[in-house]
C-alpha positions as CSV (number, residue, x, y, z in Angstrom):
1,Q,74.9,89.9,22.9
2,V,76.1,93.2,24.2
3,Q,75.5,96.6,22.6
4,L,77.9,99.5,23.4
5,V,77.2,103.1,22.5
6,E,79.8,105.7,23.1
7,S,79.3,109.5,23.4
8,G,81.2,112.5,24.5
9,G,83.9,112.9,21.9
10,G,84.6,116.2,20.2
11,L,87.2,118.9,19.6
12,V,89.1,120.4,22.5
13,Q,92.2,122.5,22.9
14,A,95.3,121.2,24.4
15,G,95.1,121.2,28.2
16,G,91.4,120.9,28.1
17,S,89.1,118.1,29.3
18,L,86.5,115.7,28.0
19,R,84.4,112.9,29.4
20,L,83.5,109.9,27.3
21,S,80.6,107.7,28.2
22,C,79.7,104.2,27.1
23,A,76.3,102.7,27.8
24,A,76.0,98.9,27.6
25,S,72.8,97.0,26.9
26,G,71.9,93.4,26.3
27,S,73.5,90.6,28.2
28,I,75.1,93.0,30.7
29,F,75.0,90.6,33.6
30,S,77.8,88.7,32.0
31,I,80.2,91.6,31.5
32,N,83.5,91.2,33.4
33,T,85.8,93.9,32.1
34,M,84.9,97.2,30.5
35,G,87.4,99.7,29.1
36,W,88.5,102.1,26.5
37,Y,90.9,101.7,23.6
38,R,92.0,104.2,21.0
39,Q,93.3,104.3,17.4
40,A,95.1,107.2,16.0
41,P,95.5,107.6,12.2
42,G,98.0,105.2,10.8
43,K,98.5,103.5,14.2
44,Q,97.3,100.3,15.8
45,R,94.5,100.2,18.3
46,E,95.9,100.5,21.8
47,L,94.6,100.1,25.3
48,V,93.8,103.3,27.2
49,A,92.1,102.1,30.4
50,V,90.2,99.1,31.6
51,Q,88.2,98.3,34.8
52,R,87.3,94.8,35.9
53,S,84.1,93.9,37.6
54,R,85.8,93.9,41.0
55,G,87.1,97.4,40.5
56,S,90.8,97.0,39.6
57,T,92.0,99.2,36.8
58,N,94.8,99.4,34.3
59,Y,96.0,102.4,32.4
60,A,98.3,103.0,29.5
61,D,101.5,104.7,30.8
62,S,100.8,107.6,28.4
63,V,97.6,108.5,30.2
64,K,98.4,107.7,33.8
65,G,97.6,110.7,36.1
66,R,95.5,112.4,33.4
67,F,92.7,109.9,32.6
68,T,90.4,108.2,35.0
69,I,88.0,105.3,34.2
70,T,84.9,104.8,36.3
71,R,82.0,102.4,36.1
72,D,78.4,102.9,37.2
73,N,77.0,99.4,37.4
74,A,73.5,100.8,38.2
75,K,73.5,102.6,34.8
76,N,75.5,100.0,33.0
77,T,77.8,102.8,31.9
78,V,81.6,103.2,31.9
79,Y,83.2,106.7,31.7
80,L,86.6,108.0,30.8
81,Q,87.4,111.4,32.3
82,M,90.3,112.9,30.2
83,N,92.1,115.8,31.6
84,S,95.2,117.7,30.5
85,L,94.6,116.5,26.9
86,K,97.5,116.6,24.5
87,P,97.4,116.6,20.7
88,E,98.8,113.1,20.7
89,D,95.6,112.0,22.5
90,T,93.8,112.6,19.2
91,A,92.2,109.3,18.1
92,V,89.0,107.4,17.7
93,Y,88.1,106.0,21.2
94,Y,86.4,102.7,21.3
95,C,84.5,101.2,24.2
96,N,85.2,97.5,24.9
97,A,83.4,94.9,27.0
98,V,84.6,91.4,27.7
99,L,82.2,88.9,29.0
100,S,82.9,86.3,31.7
101,I,82.9,83.6,29.0
102,G,85.6,85.5,27.1
103,M,83.6,87.1,24.2
104,T,84.5,90.6,23.3
105,Y,82.3,93.5,22.1
106,W,83.2,96.9,20.7
107,G,81.4,100.1,20.2
108,K,81.5,102.1,17.0
109,G,83.9,104.6,18.4
110,T,83.8,108.3,19.1
111,L,86.4,110.8,17.7
112,V,88.5,112.9,20.1
113,T,90.5,115.7,18.5
114,V,92.9,117.8,20.5
115,S,94.2,121.0,18.9
116,S,97.5,122.5,19.7
């Protein structure tokens, strides 16, 4: 079992920045990939950024150059630094962890609202 708790969401004006955090607890030794997904109203959940245990990352094209995912293994925490935010970034952001055995866990989500 892995528990994920997100924090850092909120309301920000377009062009501003936010940093999301996701703290993992439980069977953290078995986590392979950690990442962030988002779901806007009326849309499907989509990948934002992921980082594998060896450090490689993937980003959605829409956030490349603006968002950065980092992982602090000592704190069992993954971060998402979001810069140059746009109204279309408004969504609930979910933390995701995939174990080496393939099981997937989700946090409850944190709301990011970007005003124009």
